[in-house]
N, C-alpha and C positions, 0 to 999 in steps of 0.2 A: 429337426426343424424346432423343434420344443428347446433346447439345449443351445441353439442357435439366437433364439428371440429370448432365451433369460440372459445369456453373455450381451444381446446387444441391450438390454434392457440396463444391466449394471454398469455396461459404458456409458449411455448417456442420463442414466442417473449420476453417476459421479462426476457425470461433465457438467450437470445443473447443478449441484453442488458446489465445483469449483468456481463458476461461473456467477452463482450469486456470494460465497465468501468474496471474490475479484472487488464484487460491486459491493460488499459491505467495508472492507478495506479501504477503496476510493474515496465512501462516501463520509468516514470514519475521518480519510487525514483531511479531508479539505475544512478541519478543525484544526489543522496544524498550519502550519509557516507553509505554504505551497505557491507557487509560480506556474502558469501556462505559457509557449511558444503560441502565436498566432501568425497566420500568413498561409499562403497557399503550400508551401511546404510542410508548414509545421501539421496542416491536416493532411495532406496524403500521410508525413509520418504517423498519423492519428491511426488513418485508419489501417496501414501497412499492418502498425501492432496489432490492432483487431484482431486480422485475420490472422496474425502470426499465434496470438492467445488461443484463438479458437482452435487452433488444427493442434494445439500442445497439448489442448482442453480433452480436444476427442483421441488422443494416442494415448495420454495417460489416462483416460476413461476406459478405454480397451483395455490395456494391460491391466488395471488395476480391478477388473470384472474379470479376466482370467485369472490372472493370482493371488484375488481375495476372495472378492462378492462369491464366488462359484463356490471357493474350496467350504467357505463359513456356511453359506446354504448347505453342502452335502454336510458338516459338520453337525449343525444342526440335525438334519435329519437321520442320520448314521446315531451320534448320540439317543436322540429321539427312541430310535429302534432297540437300542442296548438297555434300556431303560426302561420296556414296556409303555412307555406315554405316547399320545399324540403328541403329533408336529407340528403346534400351534402356534399363532402369532405371539403369543407370550415366550413359548419355548425358543422362537427365535430368537427373543430381544434377549432373553436371557444367556443363549450362546456368544451373540452379538459384543454383551458385558464383558464376559469373561475373556473373550479373545480380547479384548478393549483392555481387561485389567492386565493381560499377561503382556500386550505390549506398552502398559505404564512402566512395569515391574522391569520390562529388556529394555530399557531405556533410561527410568530413573535412577536406577541400582548403581549401573556404572558413574550417572553424575553425581549421583553423593558421592561417590567412594572417591571422584574425583574434585573433591569439596564443591560442589554446584548444591543449590537450594532446591528443598522437598518439594517445591511447588510445580516442578515437573510431572511428579507423578500424578496428581489431580487433572494439569492439563492434558498432559500427553492421556489420560482415559476420556477426557469429555471430549475432545478434538477424534478421535481415535471412534467412538460409540458414534456420535452426533454424524459424522460421515461415513460409516458402515451401516449402520442398522437403516436409514432410509431405502439406500441402494439393495440392501439384504432383503428386504421386505418387500420390494416394488420388482425383483427378480422371482423371489416365493411368488407371488401373486403371477405373474406370468403363468410360471410352472404347472398351477393346477386348473389352467386352463386347456380342454381339449382339442378346441380350434384352430389352426393356424392362422386365419385370419384374426380370430379374435386377439390371440397371443400377438401379431408384429402391431392389431391397433394398439393392446397396452402399450407396444413402445413407442407407437407414436405420440400416444396420450403423454407419457413420461416425459418425452424428448418436449412438446408442447407444455407442458406444464413446467419444467424446469425451465426455459426459456422466458415463458410467462412470470414466474415469481421473480425473477431476476431483475427483468424489466420494470416491473410494479414498484419493487425497490430501487433501482435507478430511477425512476421518475417520483417516485414518493418521496424519497431523499432531497431528491433538489426542489420539489416545492418545499420539503419543509426547512430549509438552508433559507429560500428564496421568500418565505413570508414570514422568517424568523422563530421558526418553531422550535428552530435546533439553530446555536450560536457559530457562524462559520467565523470564519480565521481574519482578522483584523489586524495589520501592522499597528503596531504602538506609536502613541500619539505623546510626543515628549517636549515639554515646556525647554526653553535655553537655558534652567538651571541642571538639568535632568541631562543634555549636554555636556556641559562643562568636566571636565577631565581628560583621561587620556584613555586613546583608544588605539589598539593592537593588531595587527593582523595574522599575531603567532606567528610569525616569521621573520622578525627584527622590526619591523616598520612599525611605527609609531605615528598617531595626531593628537597632537594637545590643542583643544579647546580652553578658553579664557573665559573670563564671566565679561571681559570688555570688548568682544566680538574677534580678538586676534588668534589665530591658529600656527603652529608651530609642525613642520612637518619631517621625520625623521626616517630616511630608507623606504620612503610609501611609496607602494606600488606593486604590482603581479610579478612573481617569480618567475626568469626566463626560465627556471631549472624545472617547472612546473608544465605538464604536460597542457593543461588545460587551458595557459595563455601563450601556448608557442605559437611565435607570427605577430601578435599582439606589438603595435609601436610603442605601446609605453613604456618607459625604463622608472626604475627605483629614484626619486628625488629627494631632496633637501631644500626648505626652507621655512622661510613667513611669509603670512598673507591675515587674511579676514575671513568669516564663516558668519550664514546669516541663514534664517528659516524662514520661510514664508508660504502663502497659499500658492498651490500649482494650477496649473490652467483647468485641472479636474475640478477644482476645489477641496484636495489634499494638501497636506504640509509638505513640503519639500526643504531637503537641507541642501543649501548652497556655497563650496568649499572655492575660497577666492586665492589661493595657493599655486603661481605657474608655474605648470607643467606636470601638476599632481593631480589628475585625474577634475581636474576644476568644473564649474560649471552645476548647474543645477541638476544635475544625472545621479546625484546622490539619494537615496531611498533608505526606507527606515524597513527594520525585520525585525525578527524573535519576538521577542515578550514583553509584556513592562517589566518585568522584573530581569529579563535574560536579552536589554536590547540590543539592538545589529545596525551599523549601517555598513551598506553595499552600494557597490556602481557594477554596472553591469560591462562586463569584457565585451567588446566584438559585438557581432548582431545579439540584443538579447534575445532572439528567439532561440542561442543557442542555451541559454540557458544557465552560463557562466557569469558568476559573478566575484567580483573581489571585496572582499568581506572583514570589517572592521567589529573587535567584542571591546567593550569595557576595560577595563584593566582590575 
């Protein structure tokens, strides 16, 4: 029962760490260009994704606890006995550091031999240590408890604590973005002068915008060979027309193209950054998040 509780503790600890890492990754991504689908279908998809992620985290935690956390804890106790020392938390942390160093060497040396960067060494060490140490320490705490009820109580405490920490980080991050404490991504605001020039889709299609408000399209439009655009009614087009930008119904600036058959109208939006802006048009249902993107040449 003691080792069962220990295994469960390691599993829920790793699961909590994985959940927290995903939350931090999501919040950090809000600073970069991002788009979210809307509608009932999208929300059902998000809910399904959350369930799948929870199952994957649970399975990963269970396997990681058995394959890594418990062996490291046993190594800590065995090495302490062999050296005649007490197996303290500090000793346990030192063993976690040694395992992390070994992982960094095993990952870093082949990377360096293949011409990779040396920064992989500290990154692997830090990621391994931060992921391993909390789970091992929580598991160690369970093994020193004598009563089974208290052991499984600690398992529940670790589970609730991990979930609460992820929830607090998620809500706190959203509040930080909502109050402006952290800068969230905003599309670039381009002047007419910044729009003038040639924009390309990277596959031969170009859109040339001139200062007098005229536009010339060459082979513009989604490629039918791209599975992303399969079944879409638009074809590549050639022609000339006009372009302009002005306020949208929501108050943001929008770009409007007036070349017949060339994704014309106010459906174009701005993306990228001020230094590397993009023009894009949703392909099909915007909930699919498929874009036809133009970059400055």
